[in-house]
MISENU-554512 format. One line per field, with one value per residue (C-alpha): residue number from 0; x, y, z. Coordinates in Angstrom, 1 decimal, always signed. Layout:
# MISENU-554512
i c(NUM|...)
px c(X|...)
py c(Y|...)
pz c(Z|...)
//
This chain:
# MISENU-554512
i c(0|1|2|3|4|5|6|7|8|9|10|11|12|13|14|15|16|17|18|19|20|21|22|23|24|25|26|27|28|29|30|31|32|33|34|35|36|37|38|39|40|41|42|43|44|45|46|47|48|49|50|51|52|53|54|55|56|57|58|59|60|61|62|63|64|65|66|67|68|69|70|71|72|73|74|75|76|77|78|79|80|81|82|83|84|85|86|87|88|89|90|91|92|93|94|95|96|97|98|99|100|101|102|103|104|105|106|107|108|109|110|111|112|113|114|115|116|117|118|119|120|121|122|123|124|125|126|127|128|129|130|131|132|133|134|135|136|137|138|139|140|141|142|143|144|145|146|147|148|149|150|151|152|153|154|155|156|157|158|159|160|161|162|163|164|165|166|167|168|169|170|171|172|173|174|175|176|177|178|179|180|181|182|183|184|185|186|187|188|189|190|191|192|193|194|195|196|197|198|199|200|201|202|203|204|205|206|207|208|209|210|211|212|213|214|215|216|217|218|219|220|221|222|223|224|225|226|227|228|229|230|231|232|233|234|235|236|237|238|239|240|241|242|243|244|245|246|247|248|249|250|251|252|253|254|255|256|257|258|259|260|261|262|263|264|265|266|267|268|269|270|271|272|273|274|275|276|277|278|279|280|281|282|283|284|285|286|287|288|289|290|291|292)
px c(-0.2|+1.3|+2.8|+1.6|+3.5|+2.4|+2.5|+3.0|-0.4|-0.2|-1.7|-0.9|-3.7|-6.4|-8.5|-8.5|-11.2|-13.9|-15.0|-17.9|-15.9|-13.4|-15.8|-16.4|-12.6|-12.7|-15.7|-14.6|-11.6|-12.6|-14.4|-12.0|-9.6|-12.7|-12.2|-9.8|-8.6|-7.7|-9.7|-9.3|-11.8|-12.2|-15.0|-15.8|-18.7|-20.9|-18.4|-15.4|-14.3|-12.4|-12.2|-9.2|-8.5|-6.3|-5.1|-1.6|-2.0|-2.5|-5.9|-7.1|-10.0|-11.8|-14.8|-14.7|-12.3|-15.6|-16.5|-12.7|-13.6|-16.6|-15.6|-12.6|-15.4|-18.2|-14.9|-14.4|-17.9|-18.1|-14.4|-15.5|-19.3|-21.1|-24.1|-25.1|-27.0|-23.7|-24.0|-21.2|-20.5|-20.5|-19.5|-20.3|-16.1|-16.5|-18.8|-16.2|-17.0|-16.7|-17.0|-19.4|-22.0|-25.1|-25.3|-23.5|-26.9|-29.7|-27.9|-25.6|-24.9|-24.1|-25.2|-25.4|-25.5|-25.5|-23.3|-25.1|-26.5|-23.2|-22.3|-25.2|-24.2|-21.0|-21.2|-24.6|-24.4|-21.0|-20.3|-16.6|-17.0|-18.4|-15.8|-12.9|-15.3|-14.7|-11.3|-11.1|-12.4|-10.8|-7.4|-6.6|-6.4|-3.6|-5.7|-7.5|-5.1|-3.5|-6.9|-7.0|-3.1|-3.9|-7.2|-4.6|-7.3|-4.3|-2.5|-4.4|-3.4|-5.6|-2.9|-5.3|-8.5|-11.0|-9.5|-5.8|-6.5|-9.0|-5.7|-4.2|-4.8|-2.1|-3.1|-6.2|-3.5|-3.0|-5.5|-5.1|-6.1|-6.1|-9.4|-8.2|-7.7|-10.8|-13.4|-11.5|-12.2|-16.0|-16.4|-15.0|-17.4|-20.0|-19.3|-19.5|-16.0|-15.3|-18.7|-21.1|-24.0|-25.8|-22.9|-22.7|-26.0|-26.0|-23.2|-24.5|-28.0|-26.6|-24.6|-28.2|-29.1|-26.5|-27.4|-24.9|-24.1|-27.3|-26.1|-22.9|-22.7|-26.8|-27.6|-28.5|-29.3|-32.7|-35.1|-35.0|-31.3|-30.1|-26.4|-24.8|-22.1|-19.9|-18.8|-16.3|-15.8|-12.3|-12.1|-10.0|-6.4|-5.9|-5.7|-9.2|-8.6|-10.8|-8.2|-10.8|-14.6|-15.2|-18.2|-17.5|-20.5|-22.2|-24.5|-27.7|-29.6|-33.4|-32.8|-30.3|-26.9|-24.7|-20.9|-18.4|-17.4|-15.1|-14.5|-11.8|-11.5|-8.3|-6.8|-9.6|-9.8|-13.9|-16.8|-18.5|-21.4|-18.6|-17.7|-20.5|-21.5|-18.1|-18.5|-22.0|-21.5|-19.2|-21.8|-23.7|-21.4|-21.1|-24.9|-25.5|-22.9|-23.2|-27.8|-27.5|-28.8)
py c(-0.1|+3.5|+4.9|+8.6|+11.5|+13.5|+16.6|+19.6|+21.2|+24.6|+24.7|+28.5|+29.2|+27.5|+29.5|+28.0|+26.2|+26.3|+24.7|+23.3|+21.9|+20.3|+18.0|+17.5|+17.0|+14.1|+12.5|+12.5|+11.4|+8.6|+7.5|+7.8|+5.3|+3.4|+2.3|-0.3|+3.8|+6.8|+9.4|+13.0|+15.6|+19.2|+21.6|+25.5|+26.9|+30.0|+32.3|+30.9|+28.7|+25.4|+21.7|+19.6|+16.0|+13.9|+17.1|+16.2|+14.0|+13.5|+12.6|+11.5|+13.3|+11.0|+12.9|+15.3|+17.5|+17.9|+20.4|+22.5|+22.2|+23.3|+26.3|+26.6|+26.4|+29.2|+31.6|+31.1|+31.5|+34.6|+36.4|+36.2|+37.6|+33.5|+32.7|+29.0|+28.5|+28.5|+24.8|+22.6|+19.9|+15.9|+13.9|+10.2|+9.1|+11.3|+8.7|+6.0|+2.6|+1.0|+4.2|+5.8|+8.4|+8.7|+11.5|+8.4|+6.2|+9.0|+10.7|+7.5|+9.3|+12.8|+16.3|+20.1|+20.9|+23.6|+24.4|+24.4|+20.4|+19.6|+20.3|+18.9|+16.0|+16.3|+17.4|+16.5|+12.8|+12.6|+11.6|+10.8|+11.4|+14.8|+15.4|+14.6|+16.4|+20.0|+19.4|+19.1|+22.5|+24.0|+22.9|+19.5|+19.8|+21.4|+24.9|+24.0|+23.3|+26.5|+28.3|+25.8|+27.1|+30.6|+30.6|+30.0|+27.8|+25.3|+22.3|+20.6|+19.2|+18.6|+16.6|+14.1|+13.5|+10.3|+8.7|+8.6|+7.6|+4.7|+3.2|+2.0|+2.1|+4.2|+6.9|+7.1|+9.0|+11.7|+14.5|+14.9|+17.9|+17.7|+18.3|+21.8|+22.6|+21.8|+23.5|+26.8|+26.2|+25.9|+28.3|+30.9|+29.3|+29.7|+33.7|+34.6|+35.0|+33.0|+33.9|+36.1|+35.3|+34.5|+31.2|+30.7|+30.3|+28.1|+25.4|+25.6|+24.9|+22.0|+20.8|+20.9|+18.3|+16.0|+12.2|+10.1|+9.2|+10.2|+7.3|+10.2|+13.6|+14.1|+9.9|+10.6|+14.6|+15.3|+15.5|+19.7|+20.0|+20.6|+20.0|+20.9|+18.6|+16.6|+13.0|+10.7|+7.1|+5.0|+1.4|-1.4|-2.6|-5.8|-6.9|-5.5|-2.3|+0.6|+3.9|+6.4|+6.7|+11.0|+13.7|+16.9|+19.8|+22.6|+22.0|+24.6|+24.6|+25.5|+28.1|+29.9|+29.3|+27.0|+25.4|+23.9|+20.2|+17.5|+13.6|+12.2|+8.2|+7.0|+3.3|+1.6|-1.9|-1.8|-2.3|+0.4|+0.4|+1.4|+3.9|+5.6|+5.1|+6.5|+9.6|+10.0|+9.2|+12.3|+14.5|+13.9|+14.5|+18.0|+18.6|+17.8|+19.9|+23.0|+22.7|+22.3|+18.7)
pz c(+0.5|-0.6|+2.4|+2.6|+3.6|+6.9|+6.5|+8.9|+10.7|+11.1|+14.5|+14.9|+12.4|+14.0|+16.4|+19.3|+20.6|+22.8|+26.0|+24.6|+21.6|+23.9|+24.6|+20.8|+19.9|+22.5|+21.5|+17.8|+18.8|+19.6|+17.1|+14.5|+16.9|+17.1|+13.4|+11.3|+9.3|+8.8|+9.4|+9.1|+10.4|+10.0|+10.7|+10.8|+13.1|+11.7|+14.5|+13.4|+16.0|+14.2|+15.5|+13.2|+13.8|+12.1|+9.8|+9.5|+6.1|+2.5|+1.8|-1.5|-2.6|-4.8|-6.1|-3.3|-5.9|-8.6|-5.9|-6.5|-10.6|-10.3|-7.9|-11.5|-14.2|-12.6|-12.2|-15.7|-17.1|-14.4|-15.3|-19.4|-18.1|-20.0|-18.4|-17.3|-20.3|-22.3|-24.3|-24.5|-26.8|-25.7|-28.2|-27.6|-27.7|-24.5|-23.1|-21.6|-20.7|-17.1|-15.3|-13.4|-15.9|-15.2|-18.7|-20.9|-19.8|-20.3|-23.5|-25.1|-27.9|-26.1|-27.3|-27.0|-22.6|-20.8|-18.2|-15.8|-17.0|-16.7|-13.3|-11.5|-13.2|-11.9|-8.6|-7.6|-9.6|-9.4|-12.6|-14.1|-17.7|-17.2|-15.1|-17.3|-20.4|-17.8|-17.5|-21.1|-21.4|-18.9|-20.1|-17.7|-14.1|-14.2|-14.2|-11.6|-9.3|-10.1|-9.9|-6.2|-5.1|-6.0|-3.5|-0.5|+1.4|+2.3|+1.6|-1.9|-5.4|-8.0|-11.0|-12.2|-14.2|-13.2|-16.4|-15.2|-11.5|-12.8|-14.8|-11.2|-7.8|-6.2|-8.7|-6.0|-4.4|-6.4|-6.1|-2.0|+0.2|+4.2|+6.4|+6.7|+3.7|+2.6|+5.4|+5.0|+1.2|+1.9|+4.2|+1.4|-0.6|+1.4|+2.4|-1.1|-1.5|-4.9|-6.4|-7.3|-6.0|-9.0|-9.9|-6.2|-5.3|-8.6|-7.1|-3.5|-4.9|-6.7|-3.8|-2.0|-4.5|-4.3|-4.5|-3.9|+0.1|+1.1|+4.4|+4.9|+6.2|+5.7|+7.2|+11.0|+10.4|+11.0|+8.0|+8.4|+8.2|+4.7|+4.1|+0.6|-0.4|-2.1|-1.4|-3.0|-3.1|-4.5|-5.4|-3.1|-3.7|-4.4|-0.6|-0.1|+1.7|+0.3|-0.7|+0.7|+2.0|+2.1|+2.4|+2.8|+2.5|+4.6|+7.0|+7.5|+10.1|+10.3|+12.3|+9.0|+11.1|+8.8|+9.8|+6.7|+7.9|+6.3|+7.0|+4.8|+5.8|+4.2|+3.9|+5.7|+6.7|+7.4|+4.5|+3.0|+5.0|+8.2|+6.5|+5.9|+9.1|+10.7|+8.6|+9.9|+13.3|+13.1|+11.6|+14.0|+16.8|+15.3|+14.7|+18.2|+19.7|+17.7|+17.8|+21.5|+21.9)
//
Protein backbone atom coordinates (compact mmCIF):
# COMPACT_ATOMS: atom_id res chain seq x y z
CA UNK A 1 0.00 0.00 0.00
CA UNK A 2 1.26 3.40 -0.85
CA UNK A 3 2.68 5.18 2.19
CA UNK A 4 1.52 8.73 2.63
CA UNK A 5 3.78 11.49 3.82
CA UNK A 6 2.78 13.33 6.97
CA UNK A 7 2.15 16.99 6.53
CA UNK A 8 2.99 19.70 9.02
CA UNK A 9 -0.13 20.97 10.79
CA UNK A 10 -0.06 24.72 11.07
CA UNK A 11 -1.88 24.77 14.39
CA UNK A 12 -1.17 28.42 14.96
CA UNK A 13 -3.46 29.22 12.06
CA UNK A 14 -6.40 27.36 13.65
CA UNK A 15 -8.68 29.33 15.91
CA UNK A 16 -8.75 28.00 19.49
CA UNK A 17 -11.47 25.57 20.41
CA UNK A 18 -14.14 26.66 22.84
CA UNK A 19 -14.74 24.60 25.96
CA UNK A 20 -17.76 23.11 24.21
CA UNK A 21 -15.64 21.95 21.31
CA UNK A 22 -13.04 20.48 23.63
CA UNK A 23 -15.52 17.80 24.63
CA UNK A 24 -16.57 17.44 21.00
CA UNK A 25 -12.97 16.85 19.95
CA UNK A 26 -12.61 14.07 22.54
CA UNK A 27 -15.79 12.40 21.30
CA UNK A 28 -14.70 12.65 17.66
CA UNK A 29 -11.23 11.29 18.44
CA UNK A 30 -12.73 8.34 20.29
CA UNK A 31 -14.80 7.53 17.24
CA UNK A 32 -11.95 7.92 14.74
CA UNK A 33 -9.75 5.69 16.90
CA UNK A 34 -12.39 2.96 16.99
CA UNK A 35 -12.11 1.98 13.30
CA UNK A 36 -9.39 0.33 11.22
CA UNK A 37 -8.76 3.39 9.10
CA UNK A 38 -7.18 6.83 9.17
CA UNK A 39 -9.97 9.34 9.68
CA UNK A 40 -9.46 13.09 9.33
CA UNK A 41 -12.03 15.66 10.42
CA UNK A 42 -12.29 19.43 10.25
CA UNK A 43 -15.17 21.75 11.10
CA UNK A 44 -15.50 25.51 10.94
CA UNK A 45 -18.51 26.77 12.84
CA UNK A 46 -20.42 29.90 11.91
CA UNK A 47 -18.49 32.04 14.39
CA UNK A 48 -15.13 30.81 13.10
CA UNK A 49 -14.49 28.34 15.91
CA UNK A 50 -12.51 25.46 14.40
CA UNK A 51 -12.20 21.75 15.18
CA UNK A 52 -9.42 19.69 13.60
CA UNK A 53 -8.66 15.99 14.13
CA UNK A 54 -5.93 14.02 12.32
CA UNK A 55 -5.16 16.77 9.84
CA UNK A 56 -1.55 15.70 9.25
CA UNK A 57 -2.07 13.42 6.26
CA UNK A 58 -2.61 13.77 2.53
CA UNK A 59 -6.13 12.43 2.18
CA UNK A 60 -7.14 11.27 -1.33
CA UNK A 61 -9.98 13.50 -2.43
CA UNK A 62 -11.63 11.11 -4.87
CA UNK A 63 -14.73 12.85 -6.28
CA UNK A 64 -14.69 15.50 -3.56
CA UNK A 65 -12.42 17.42 -5.93
CA UNK A 66 -15.37 17.88 -8.28
CA UNK A 67 -16.37 20.69 -5.92
CA UNK A 68 -12.96 22.29 -6.48
CA UNK A 69 -13.37 21.82 -10.22
CA UNK A 70 -16.86 23.33 -10.15
CA UNK A 71 -15.47 26.46 -8.48
CA UNK A 72 -12.85 26.77 -11.21
CA UNK A 73 -15.40 26.22 -13.99
CA UNK A 74 -17.78 28.83 -12.58
CA UNK A 75 -14.95 31.29 -12.04
CA UNK A 76 -13.97 30.78 -15.68
CA UNK A 77 -17.48 31.55 -16.89
CA UNK A 78 -18.02 34.46 -14.53
CA UNK A 79 -14.76 36.19 -15.49
CA UNK A 80 -15.73 35.97 -19.15
CA UNK A 81 -19.31 37.08 -18.62
CA UNK A 82 -20.67 33.79 -19.96
CA UNK A 83 -24.07 32.58 -18.70
CA UNK A 84 -24.78 29.18 -17.21
CA UNK A 85 -26.95 28.52 -20.27
CA UNK A 86 -23.83 28.37 -22.47
CA UNK A 87 -23.84 25.02 -24.29
CA UNK A 88 -20.90 22.63 -24.51
CA UNK A 89 -20.86 19.70 -26.96
CA UNK A 90 -20.52 16.18 -25.62
CA UNK A 91 -19.44 13.58 -28.16
CA UNK A 92 -20.17 9.90 -27.95
CA UNK A 93 -16.40 9.33 -27.68
CA UNK A 94 -16.36 11.47 -24.51
CA UNK A 95 -18.61 8.96 -22.77
CA UNK A 96 -16.20 6.20 -21.80
CA UNK A 97 -17.56 2.83 -20.66
CA UNK A 98 -16.72 1.15 -17.35
CA UNK A 99 -16.91 4.32 -15.29
CA UNK A 100 -19.72 5.98 -13.34
CA UNK A 101 -21.59 8.18 -15.82
CA UNK A 102 -25.31 8.94 -15.45
CA UNK A 103 -25.14 11.23 -18.51
CA UNK A 104 -23.87 8.33 -20.65
CA UNK A 105 -26.78 6.20 -19.45
CA UNK A 106 -29.30 8.95 -20.20
CA UNK A 107 -27.79 10.16 -23.49
CA UNK A 108 -25.39 7.51 -24.86
CA UNK A 109 -24.98 9.40 -28.12
CA UNK A 110 -23.96 12.64 -26.43
CA UNK A 111 -25.43 16.02 -27.35
CA UNK A 112 -25.15 19.69 -26.47
CA UNK A 113 -25.62 20.53 -22.80
CA UNK A 114 -25.59 23.77 -20.83
CA UNK A 115 -22.75 24.22 -18.38
CA UNK A 116 -25.41 24.20 -15.64
CA UNK A 117 -26.56 20.75 -16.76
CA UNK A 118 -23.00 19.44 -16.93
CA UNK A 119 -22.14 20.73 -13.45
CA UNK A 120 -25.30 19.13 -12.09
CA UNK A 121 -24.15 15.80 -13.53
CA UNK A 122 -20.61 16.25 -12.21
CA UNK A 123 -21.40 17.59 -8.72
CA UNK A 124 -24.84 16.29 -7.78
CA UNK A 125 -24.45 12.91 -9.54
CA UNK A 126 -20.63 12.66 -9.53
CA UNK A 127 -20.40 11.79 -13.25
CA UNK A 128 -16.80 10.85 -14.08
CA UNK A 129 -17.08 11.37 -17.84
CA UNK A 130 -18.52 14.84 -17.40
CA UNK A 131 -15.78 15.68 -14.91
CA UNK A 132 -13.09 14.80 -17.47
CA UNK A 133 -14.95 16.71 -20.18
CA UNK A 134 -14.88 19.81 -17.97
CA UNK A 135 -11.17 19.31 -17.34
CA UNK A 136 -10.57 19.28 -21.10
CA UNK A 137 -12.75 22.35 -21.53
CA UNK A 138 -10.65 24.28 -18.98
CA UNK A 139 -7.31 23.00 -20.28
CA UNK A 140 -6.55 20.15 -17.87
CA UNK A 141 -6.35 19.44 -14.12
CA UNK A 142 -3.40 21.82 -13.81
CA UNK A 143 -5.75 24.76 -14.47
CA UNK A 144 -7.94 23.73 -11.54
CA UNK A 145 -4.87 23.10 -9.39
CA UNK A 146 -3.54 26.59 -10.16
CA UNK A 147 -6.90 28.17 -9.39
CA UNK A 148 -7.20 26.41 -6.03
CA UNK A 149 -3.59 27.20 -5.09
CA UNK A 150 -4.28 30.86 -5.83
CA UNK A 151 -7.07 30.93 -3.27
CA UNK A 152 -4.57 30.17 -0.49
CA UNK A 153 -7.10 27.99 1.33
CA UNK A 154 -4.56 25.37 2.42
CA UNK A 155 -2.71 22.31 1.25
CA UNK A 156 -4.23 20.45 -1.70
CA UNK A 157 -3.29 19.06 -5.11
CA UNK A 158 -5.46 18.31 -8.15
CA UNK A 159 -3.26 16.78 -10.84
CA UNK A 160 -5.15 13.80 -12.26
CA UNK A 161 -8.43 13.32 -14.10
CA UNK A 162 -10.83 10.41 -13.57
CA UNK A 163 -9.45 8.42 -16.49
CA UNK A 164 -5.96 8.59 -14.99
CA UNK A 165 -7.15 7.62 -11.52
CA UNK A 166 -8.90 4.57 -12.91
CA UNK A 167 -5.72 3.20 -14.51
CA UNK A 168 -4.06 2.08 -11.28
CA UNK A 169 -5.04 1.88 -7.62
CA UNK A 170 -2.15 4.07 -6.50
CA UNK A 171 -3.30 6.83 -8.87
CA UNK A 172 -6.20 7.44 -6.50
CA UNK A 173 -3.72 9.10 -4.15
CA UNK A 174 -2.66 11.70 -6.73
CA UNK A 175 -5.42 14.18 -5.88
CA UNK A 176 -5.30 15.04 -2.19
CA UNK A 177 -6.17 17.59 0.45
CA UNK A 178 -6.22 18.02 4.19
CA UNK A 179 -9.54 18.25 6.03
CA UNK A 180 -8.69 21.76 7.20
CA UNK A 181 -7.95 22.94 3.66
CA UNK A 182 -11.27 21.48 2.51
CA UNK A 183 -13.35 23.29 5.14
CA UNK A 184 -11.49 26.54 4.63
CA UNK A 185 -12.40 26.36 0.96
CA UNK A 186 -16.01 25.56 1.84
CA UNK A 187 -16.10 28.50 4.24
CA UNK A 188 -14.80 30.95 1.67
CA UNK A 189 -17.44 29.68 -0.73
CA UNK A 190 -20.18 29.82 1.91
CA UNK A 191 -19.32 33.43 2.77
CA UNK A 192 -19.59 34.42 -0.89
CA UNK A 193 -15.91 35.30 -1.31
CA UNK A 194 -15.25 33.18 -4.42
CA UNK A 195 -18.17 33.70 -6.78
CA UNK A 196 -20.92 36.23 -7.35
CA UNK A 197 -24.40 35.38 -6.09
CA UNK A 198 -25.68 34.13 -9.46
CA UNK A 199 -22.90 31.56 -9.88
CA UNK A 200 -22.39 30.79 -6.20
CA UNK A 201 -26.08 30.24 -5.46
CA UNK A 202 -26.29 27.87 -8.41
CA UNK A 203 -23.43 25.72 -7.07
CA UNK A 204 -24.83 25.76 -3.55
CA UNK A 205 -28.25 24.60 -4.74
CA UNK A 206 -26.60 21.93 -6.88
CA UNK A 207 -24.77 20.65 -3.79
CA UNK A 208 -28.00 20.65 -1.80
CA UNK A 209 -29.37 18.39 -4.56
CA UNK A 210 -26.48 15.89 -4.32
CA UNK A 211 -27.78 12.36 -4.83
CA UNK A 212 -24.69 10.40 -3.78
CA UNK A 213 -23.84 9.41 -0.21
CA UNK A 214 -27.20 9.83 1.55
CA UNK A 215 -25.80 7.71 4.39
CA UNK A 216 -22.75 9.92 4.98
CA UNK A 217 -22.85 13.50 6.33
CA UNK A 218 -26.62 13.76 6.21
CA UNK A 219 -27.30 10.13 7.16
CA UNK A 220 -28.15 10.71 10.86
CA UNK A 221 -29.21 14.36 10.74
CA UNK A 222 -32.81 15.50 11.22
CA UNK A 223 -34.86 15.81 8.05
CA UNK A 224 -35.18 19.59 8.42
CA UNK A 225 -31.39 20.09 8.35
CA UNK A 226 -30.11 20.86 4.83
CA UNK A 227 -26.71 19.58 3.67
CA UNK A 228 -24.92 20.94 0.58
CA UNK A 229 -22.19 18.36 0.07
CA UNK A 230 -19.83 16.53 -2.24
CA UNK A 231 -18.93 12.92 -1.67
CA UNK A 232 -15.99 10.87 -2.86
CA UNK A 233 -15.44 7.12 -2.91
CA UNK A 234 -12.51 5.05 -4.14
CA UNK A 235 -12.25 1.42 -5.18
CA UNK A 236 -10.38 -1.13 -3.12
CA UNK A 237 -6.79 -2.27 -3.63
CA UNK A 238 -5.70 -5.88 -4.17
CA UNK A 239 -5.74 -6.50 -0.41
CA UNK A 240 -9.31 -5.23 -0.10
CA UNK A 241 -8.36 -1.94 1.53
CA UNK A 242 -10.60 1.01 0.69
CA UNK A 243 -8.35 3.85 -0.44
CA UNK A 244 -10.82 6.58 0.54
CA UNK A 245 -14.43 7.27 1.48
CA UNK A 246 -15.21 10.97 1.99
CA UNK A 247 -17.81 13.66 2.34
CA UNK A 248 -17.47 17.44 2.69
CA UNK A 249 -20.27 19.93 2.99
CA UNK A 250 -22.09 22.91 4.40
CA UNK A 251 -24.74 22.09 6.99
CA UNK A 252 -27.61 24.59 7.35
CA UNK A 253 -29.92 24.46 10.34
CA UNK A 254 -33.59 25.54 10.16
CA UNK A 255 -32.73 28.73 12.09
CA UNK A 256 -30.30 29.75 9.31
CA UNK A 257 -27.05 29.00 11.14
CA UNK A 258 -24.45 27.06 9.15
CA UNK A 259 -21.13 25.30 9.50
CA UNK A 260 -18.69 23.58 7.16
CA UNK A 261 -17.48 20.04 7.77
CA UNK A 262 -15.12 17.59 6.09
CA UNK A 263 -14.65 13.92 6.98
CA UNK A 264 -12.07 11.83 5.12
CA UNK A 265 -11.69 8.08 5.67
CA UNK A 266 -8.41 6.75 4.26
CA UNK A 267 -6.90 3.25 3.89
CA UNK A 268 -9.88 1.60 5.54
CA UNK A 269 -10.04 -2.10 6.36
CA UNK A 270 -13.72 -1.68 7.21
CA UNK A 271 -16.61 -2.38 4.85
CA UNK A 272 -18.42 0.38 2.96
CA UNK A 273 -21.30 0.45 5.41
CA UNK A 274 -18.96 1.01 8.35
CA UNK A 275 -17.08 3.76 6.55
CA UNK A 276 -20.31 5.61 5.81
CA UNK A 277 -21.49 5.09 9.39
CA UNK A 278 -18.32 6.65 10.78
CA UNK A 279 -18.88 9.75 8.64
CA UNK A 280 -22.55 9.90 9.66
CA UNK A 281 -21.79 9.48 13.38
CA UNK A 282 -19.14 12.20 13.33
CA UNK A 283 -21.57 14.45 11.48
CA UNK A 284 -24.20 13.83 14.16
CA UNK A 285 -21.74 14.55 16.98
CA UNK A 286 -20.91 17.89 15.39
CA UNK A 287 -24.55 18.72 14.80
CA UNK A 288 -25.53 17.90 18.38
CA UNK A 289 -22.72 20.08 19.71
CA UNK A 290 -23.50 22.99 17.41
CA UNK A 291 -27.26 22.89 17.88
CA UNK A 292 -27.12 22.28 21.62
CA UNK A 293 -28.94 18.98 21.42
